[in-house]
FIMIVEX-172194 format. One record per residue: x, y, z of N, C-alpha, C in turn; residue in three letters; chain. Coordinates in steps of 0.001 Angstrom, whole numbers, m for minus. Layout:
BEGIN
<<X; Y; Z>; <X; Y; Z>; <X; Y; Z>; 'ALA'; 'A'>
...
//
This chain:
BEGIN
<<131989; 82604; 81599>; <130354; 82967; 81984>; <129881; 84080; 80867>; 'MET'; 'A'>
<<130349; 85510; 81214>; <129982; 86497; 80898>; <129771; 86198; 79212>; 'PHE'; 'A'>
<<130244; 85556; 78945>; <130418; 85901; 77234>; <128916; 84972; 77287>; 'ARG'; 'A'>
<<128775; 83735; 78038>; <127618; 83089; 77459>; <126459; 83411; 77823>; 'ILE'; 'A'>
<<126597; 84562; 78986>; <125439; 85246; 79468>; <125034; 86397; 78596>; 'THR'; 'A'>
<<125957; 86636; 77752>; <125397; 87893; 77122>; <125267; 87851; 75319>; 'LEU'; 'A'>
<<125632; 85965; 75281>; <125129; 85711; 73744>; <123476; 85261; 74135>; 'ILE'; 'A'>
<<123603; 84917; 75259>; <121768; 84460; 75753>; <121292; 86088; 75765>; 'ILE'; 'A'>
<<121181; 86634; 76509>; <120736; 87852; 76684>; <120274; 88382; 75048>; 'LEU'; 'A'>
<<121575; 88461; 74185>; <121675; 88825; 72720>; <120615; 87971; 71909>; 'ILE'; 'A'>
<<120106; 86523; 72577>; <119154; 86124; 71322>; <117822; 86337; 72206>; 'ALA'; 'A'>
<<117911; 86342; 73599>; <116396; 87090; 73873>; <116136; 87999; 73212>; 'PHE'; 'A'>
<<116997; 88889; 73105>; <116561; 90251; 72826>; <115746; 90477; 71596>; 'LEU'; 'A'>
<<116621; 89608; 70504>; <116354; 89570; 69216>; <114602; 89164; 69299>; 'LEU'; 'A'>
<<114681; 87639; 69948>; <113355; 87086; 69774>; <112535; 87861; 70314>; 'SER'; 'A'>
<<112805; 88740; 70501>; <111203; 89248; 71507>; <110730; 90865; 70474>; 'SER'; 'A'>
<<111953; 91033; 69605>; <111821; 91996; 68902>; <110935; 91687; 67636>; 'CYS'; 'A'>
<<109780; 91291; 67984>; <108485; 90581; 66571>; <107913; 91791; 66116>; 'GLU'; 'A'>
<<107667; 91783; 65081>; <107171; 92718; 64419>; <105539; 92687; 64114>; 'GLU'; 'A'>
<<105073; 93883; 64108>; <103304; 93380; 64109>; <103063; 93376; 63185>; 'GLU'; 'A'>
<<101839; 91941; 63193>; <101706; 91518; 61735>; <101063; 92349; 60733>; 'PRO'; 'A'>
<<101093; 91990; 59739>; <100552; 93326; 58332>; <98753; 93247; 58450>; 'PHE'; 'A'>
<<98670; 94214; 58785>; <96724; 93982; 57971>; <96151; 95476; 57208>; 'GLU'; 'A'>
<<96336; 95373; 55844>; <95543; 96284; 55076>; <94071; 96533; 55801>; 'ALA'; 'A'>
<<93935; 98393; 55473>; <92755; 98900; 55751>; <91749; 98241; 54095>; 'GLU'; 'A'>
<<92804; 98925; 53134>; <92014; 98669; 51768>; <92929; 97792; 50853>; 'SER'; 'A'>
<<92625; 97451; 49329>; <93579; 96741; 48493>; <92958; 97825; 47518>; 'MET'; 'A'>
<<93586; 98173; 46793>; <93672; 98379; 45464>; <94275; 98213; 44294>; 'ILE'; 'A'>
<<93381; 98356; 42860>; <93303; 96893; 41834>; <93963; 98207; 40784>; 'ILE'; 'A'>
<<95258; 97741; 40435>; <96208; 98722; 40364>; <96424; 98813; 38129>; 'THR'; 'A'>
<<96270; 96899; 38052>; <96219; 96102; 36554>; <95477; 95309; 36344>; 'GLN'; 'A'>
<<94737; 95060; 35447>; <94213; 93836; 35307>; <94556; 93228; 33941>; 'LEU'; 'A'>
<<94951; 91716; 33873>; <95546; 91129; 32504>; <94641; 89935; 32872>; 'SER'; 'A'>
<<93857; 89924; 31508>; <93203; 88796; 31290>; <93710; 87796; 30409>; 'LEU'; 'A'>
<<94245; 86570; 30830>; <94671; 85652; 30065>; <94373; 84405; 29672>; 'THR'; 'A'>
<<92757; 84346; 30201>; <92598; 82787; 29364>; <90582; 83159; 29237>; 'LYS'; 'A'>
<<90443; 83301; 28142>; <88740; 83509; 27751>; <88077; 82286; 26653>; 'VAL'; 'A'>
<<87056; 81957; 27100>; <86595; 81084; 25723>; <86235; 82393; 24653>; 'SER'; 'A'>
<<86261; 81620; 23021>; <86297; 82581; 22294>; <84829; 82033; 22092>; 'PHE'; 'A'>
<<83666; 81044; 22703>; <82933; 80577; 22065>; <81817; 80752; 23465>; 'GLN'; 'A'>
<<80418; 80920; 23503>; <79427; 80953; 24138>; <79099; 79257; 24474>; 'ASN'; 'A'>
<<77996; 79124; 25871>; <78051; 77893; 25994>; <77424; 77456; 24908>; 'SER'; 'A'>
<<76644; 77834; 24009>; <76067; 76875; 22780>; <77129; 76378; 21599>; 'PHE'; 'A'>
<<78188; 76916; 22181>; <79119; 76711; 21007>; <79456; 77596; 19555>; 'GLY'; 'A'>
<<78974; 78371; 20051>; <78731; 80263; 18843>; <79573; 80472; 19610>; 'SER'; 'A'>
<<80027; 81603; 18332>; <81030; 82646; 18420>; <80282; 83547; 19343>; 'ASN'; 'A'>
<<80938; 84588; 19996>; <80216; 85580; 20946>; <79681; 86012; 19914>; 'TRP'; 'A'>
<<79898; 87350; 18764>; <79971; 87891; 17510>; <79876; 86775; 16307>; 'ASP'; 'A'>
<<79263; 87580; 15574>; <78623; 86766; 14604>; <79365; 87250; 13733>; 'ASP'; 'A'>
<<79557; 88297; 13656>; <80742; 88610; 12153>; <82234; 89234; 12167>; 'LEU'; 'A'>
<<82454; 89455; 13890>; <83807; 88891; 14354>; <84217; 88798; 15855>; 'SER'; 'A'>
<<85261; 88810; 16030>; <85380; 88594; 17333>; <84999; 89536; 18433>; 'ASN'; 'A'>
<<85320; 88516; 19756>; <84649; 89597; 21001>; <84708; 90817; 21274>; 'PRO'; 'A'>
<<84600; 91518; 21564>; <85061; 93022; 22024>; <84691; 92812; 23805>; 'ASP'; 'A'>
<<85863; 93328; 24180>; <85758; 93025; 25647>; <85983; 93680; 26298>; 'ILE'; 'A'>
<<85184; 93493; 27918>; <85332; 94435; 28645>; <85214; 93774; 30368>; 'PHE'; 'A'>
<<85825; 94470; 31017>; <85679; 93513; 32237>; <84995; 94895; 33583>; 'ILE'; 'A'>
<<83975; 93844; 34934>; <83480; 95380; 35027>; <83987; 94663; 36367>; 'LYS'; 'A'>
<<84593; 95682; 37629>; <84576; 95118; 39045>; <83788; 95392; 39904>; 'LEU'; 'A'>
<<83215; 94820; 40764>; <82222; 95400; 41805>; <82734; 95154; 43288>; 'THR'; 'A'>
<<82467; 96079; 44033>; <82734; 95391; 45703>; <81352; 95389; 46351>; 'GLU'; 'A'>
<<80881; 93857; 46396>; <79622; 93438; 46805>; <79037; 93924; 47991>; 'SER'; 'A'>
<<77809; 94199; 48060>; <76910; 95248; 49020>; <77013; 96596; 48792>; 'GLY'; 'A'>
<<77919; 97443; 47724>; <77951; 98878; 47832>; <77700; 99090; 46611>; 'THR'; 'A'>
<<77929; 100151; 46021>; <77520; 101001; 44612>; <78986; 100715; 43704>; 'THR'; 'A'>
<<80324; 100297; 44708>; <81368; 100789; 44265>; <81887; 99579; 43204>; 'ASN'; 'A'>
<<82149; 100239; 42152>; <82044; 99785; 40652>; <83234; 100295; 39403>; 'SER'; 'A'>
<<83720; 99817; 38612>; <84706; 100105; 37624>; <84323; 99033; 36454>; 'LEU'; 'A'>
<<83989; 100237; 35595>; <84142; 99197; 33808>; <85602; 99610; 33010>; 'LYS'; 'A'>
<<86388; 98880; 32993>; <87083; 98823; 31789>; <86779; 99404; 30403>; 'THR'; 'A'>
<<87865; 99932; 29698>; <87492; 100538; 28627>; <87546; 99086; 27736>; 'SER'; 'A'>
<<87125; 98862; 26370>; <86982; 97680; 25664>; <88037; 97261; 24823>; 'THR'; 'A'>
<<87915; 96215; 24968>; <89198; 95804; 23610>; <88339; 95436; 22723>; 'PHE'; 'A'>
<<88577; 95579; 21140>; <87411; 95129; 19986>; <88389; 94780; 19197>; 'GLN'; 'A'>
<<87676; 93282; 19286>; <87400; 92523; 17981>; <89347; 91661; 18527>; 'ASP'; 'A'>
<<89185; 91133; 19124>; <89884; 89932; 20209>; <90499; 88500; 19837>; 'ILE'; 'A'>
<<91213; 88006; 18974>; <91444; 87125; 18560>; <92486; 86096; 20195>; 'SER'; 'A'>
<<92567; 84719; 19629>; <93019; 84269; 20895>; <94632; 84523; 21034>; 'SER'; 'A'>
<<95345; 85117; 20143>; <96770; 85204; 20210>; <97083; 86747; 20267>; 'ASN'; 'A'>
<<95496; 87157; 20517>; <95705; 89019; 20941>; <95830; 88896; 23290>; 'GLY'; 'A'>
<<96237; 87335; 23181>; <95842; 87482; 25102>; <97164; 87811; 25428>; 'LEU'; 'A'>
<<97751; 88628; 26339>; <96973; 88669; 27415>; <96360; 90232; 26920>; 'PRO'; 'A'>
<<94827; 90072; 27524>; <94744; 91407; 27164>; <95336; 92695; 28497>; 'LEU'; 'A'>
<<95905; 93980; 28804>; <96035; 94089; 29945>; <95746; 95518; 29880>; 'VAL'; 'A'>
<<94964; 96054; 31138>; <94710; 97147; 31431>; <95215; 97597; 32608>; 'TRP'; 'A'>
<<96201; 98681; 32219>; <96452; 99658; 33444>; <95739; 100750; 33842>; 'GLU'; 'A'>
<<95060; 100627; 34919>; <93791; 101258; 35474>; <94292; 102680; 35683>; 'LEU'; 'A'>
<<93877; 103551; 35041>; <94531; 105171; 35630>; <92918; 106015; 36782>; 'LYS'; 'A'>
<<92072; 104526; 36583>; <91161; 105013; 38033>; <91425; 103684; 38447>; 'SER'; 'A'>
<<91708; 103894; 39354>; <92229; 102463; 40273>; <90575; 102165; 40747>; 'THR'; 'A'>
<<91041; 100529; 41087>; <89388; 100569; 41961>; <90003; 99686; 42703>; 'PHE'; 'A'>
<<89137; 100490; 44267>; <89488; 100446; 45779>; <88404; 99435; 46291>; 'THR'; 'A'>
<<88976; 97825; 47183>; <88400; 97317; 47717>; <88382; 98184; 49430>; 'LEU'; 'A'>
<<87209; 98926; 49416>; <87250; 99168; 50837>; <86928; 98392; 52343>; 'ASN'; 'A'>
<<86619; 97205; 52297>; <86076; 96508; 53415>; <86453; 94706; 52931>; 'ASP'; 'A'>
<<87284; 94630; 53406>; <87774; 93290; 53650>; <86773; 91918; 53879>; 'PHE'; 'A'>
<<85747; 92616; 54297>; <84299; 91828; 54619>; <83378; 91482; 53470>; 'ASN'; 'A'>
<<83731; 92540; 52355>; <82727; 92266; 51298>; <83959; 92154; 50320>; 'ASN'; 'A'>
<<82803; 91095; 49656>; <83392; 90584; 48009>; <83878; 91409; 46773>; 'ASN'; 'A'>
<<84640; 90807; 46022>; <84728; 91404; 45153>; <84522; 90409; 43329>; 'LEU'; 'A'>
<<83575; 90811; 43201>; <83127; 90841; 42100>; <83695; 90723; 40352>; 'VAL'; 'A'>
<<83806; 89977; 39757>; <84948; 89709; 38566>; <83759; 89831; 37140>; 'VAL'; 'A'>
<<83811; 90224; 36241>; <82700; 89831; 35020>; <83298; 90544; 33963>; 'SER'; 'A'>
<<83610; 89501; 33458>; <83873; 89690; 31579>; <83056; 89715; 30917>; 'VAL'; 'A'>
<<83032; 90509; 30073>; <81636; 90752; 29032>; <81823; 90925; 27502>; 'TYR'; 'A'>
<<81264; 90523; 26341>; <81641; 91155; 25179>; <80504; 92053; 25107>; 'ASP'; 'A'>
<<81308; 93020; 24825>; <80161; 94172; 24720>; <79566; 94066; 23068>; 'GLU'; 'A'>
<<78509; 94727; 22900>; <77793; 94725; 21965>; <76718; 95812; 21526>; 'ASP'; 'A'>
<<76055; 96044; 20423>; <75636; 97425; 20435>; <74093; 97384; 21214>; 'VAL'; 'A'>
<<73287; 96109; 21543>; <72032; 96604; 22617>; <71753; 95813; 23872>; 'PHE'; 'A'>
<<73224; 94302; 23738>; <73020; 94245; 24876>; <74424; 93435; 25264>; 'SER'; 'A'>
<<74889; 93531; 26373>; <76066; 93025; 26179>; <76184; 91343; 26785>; 'ASP'; 'A'>
<<77279; 90724; 26526>; <77140; 89019; 26916>; <78031; 89194; 27834>; 'ASP'; 'A'>
<<77035; 88270; 29008>; <78453; 87746; 30190>; <79290; 86943; 29185>; 'LEU'; 'A'>
<<80381; 87217; 29519>; <81134; 85839; 29636>; <81845; 84832; 30474>; 'ILE'; 'A'>
<<81918; 85200; 31976>; <82363; 84714; 32322>; <81960; 85828; 34281>; 'SER'; 'A'>
<<81843; 85210; 35372>; <81623; 85983; 36478>; <82078; 85243; 37453>; 'THR'; 'A'>
<<82744; 86125; 38663>; <83037; 84890; 39630>; <83086; 85878; 41054>; 'GLY'; 'A'>
<<83015; 85741; 42197>; <83396; 86392; 43317>; <84324; 85887; 44372>; 'THR'; 'A'>
<<84949; 86643; 44614>; <86736; 86672; 45306>; <86523; 87191; 47197>; 'PHE'; 'A'>
<<87361; 86526; 47812>; <87447; 86796; 49376>; <89160; 87246; 49229>; 'SER'; 'A'>
<<89176; 88170; 50047>; <90670; 88635; 50404>; <91345; 88486; 51570>; 'PHE'; 'A'>
<<92266; 88439; 52185>; <92507; 88533; 53350>; <93372; 89935; 53788>; 'ASP'; 'A'>
<<92899; 90914; 54901>; <93513; 91970; 55381>; <95025; 91154; 55597>; 'PRO'; 'A'>
<<95311; 90342; 56357>; <96322; 89907; 56838>; <97820; 89546; 55354>; 'PHE'; 'A'>
<<97018; 89405; 54052>; <98226; 88738; 53473>; <98587; 90093; 52444>; 'GLU'; 'A'>
<<100067; 90095; 51380>; <99835; 91235; 51119>; <100534; 90981; 49981>; 'ASP'; 'A'>
<<100172; 90170; 49189>; <100627; 89399; 48008>; <100501; 90898; 46911>; 'TYR'; 'A'>
<<100808; 90657; 46002>; <100954; 92037; 44918>; <100617; 91690; 43601>; 'GLU'; 'A'>
<<100088; 90276; 43550>; <99059; 90132; 42388>; <98634; 88559; 42923>; 'SER'; 'A'>
<<96958; 88401; 42271>; <96152; 87319; 42647>; <96483; 86653; 40635>; 'TYR'; 'A'>
<<96207; 85466; 41224>; <95103; 85179; 39603>; <93746; 84635; 40210>; 'ASN'; 'A'>
<<93019; 85671; 39361>; <91741; 84751; 39501>; <91418; 83895; 38994>; 'LEU'; 'A'>
<<90770; 82546; 39198>; <90377; 81610; 38091>; <88391; 81765; 38359>; 'ILE'; 'A'>
<<87923; 82966; 37213>; <86994; 83240; 37194>; <85660; 81739; 37070>; 'LEU'; 'A'>
<<86383; 80487; 36067>; <85854; 79063; 35989>; <86764; 78569; 34907>; 'ASP'; 'A'>
<<86755; 77872; 34024>; <87428; 76654; 33781>; <88137; 77668; 32302>; 'GLU'; 'A'>
<<87671; 78228; 31872>; <87809; 79069; 30630>; <88387; 80407; 30667>; 'THR'; 'A'>
<<88283; 80947; 31957>; <88751; 82372; 32340>; <89473; 82765; 33306>; 'CYS'; 'A'>
<<90342; 83648; 33088>; <91663; 83414; 33801>; <91849; 85335; 33686>; 'GLU'; 'A'>
<<91982; 85831; 35414>; <92602; 87065; 35110>; <93596; 87077; 35924>; 'ILE'; 'A'>
<<94809; 88069; 36324>; <95204; 88077; 36938>; <95233; 89679; 37234>; 'LEU'; 'A'>
<<95319; 90187; 38548>; <95025; 91461; 39215>; <96223; 92085; 40006>; 'ILE'; 'A'>
<<96826; 93081; 39960>; <98427; 93453; 40366>; <97816; 93970; 41655>; 'ASP'; 'A'>
<<98161; 94446; 42642>; <97736; 95377; 43798>; <98754; 96161; 44939>; 'VAL'; 'A'>
<<97652; 97012; 45131>; <98754; 97373; 46100>; <97789; 98112; 47414>; 'LYS'; 'A'>
<<98476; 98202; 48765>; <97444; 98169; 50226>; <97415; 99482; 50753>; 'TYR'; 'A'>
<<96571; 99890; 51157>; <96319; 100780; 52177>; <96531; 100523; 53843>; 'LYS'; 'A'>
//
C-alpha cells in the first residue's frame, strides 16, 4: 500500500511541475539566405540590361523607423543562389505587435528596382530558430533568429 501511495505521490509531483510557457520580448535576425528569386521582371525582361541583378534586402519593422539594408551582391546568376548575409549589425523586431516587412531589390545607379516584398507577423510564444519566408511565388528567404 505504501508503495502505491508513493508512486501516486511521485506521479502527482511530476505532473504539477509544469514549465512556464516561453514568451519572447523581441526577435533578433542574425542571418538572411535568399534561396529563390526571379531573374526577370513582370514584363519578362532582365532586371538589368547589361548584367545580372545586383541584389540587396531591406528589413523594416512596420509602424517604426527601425530598418536595415544589407550589403549588395553584384551580378548574381541563378547558380549563385543561395545568397547569404551574416548580419554584423543584427536586426531586432522589438514589438511582436508590429509586422516585419521584407523587400528584395535590384540595385541600380539611379533607381533601385523592387523585385519582391512581403509582410510577416510572428508569435512571441514560438521559439523557432529559423523561418522560411515566402514573399511570393518567385521569391523566398530563410531567416535565422534568436530571442530576448
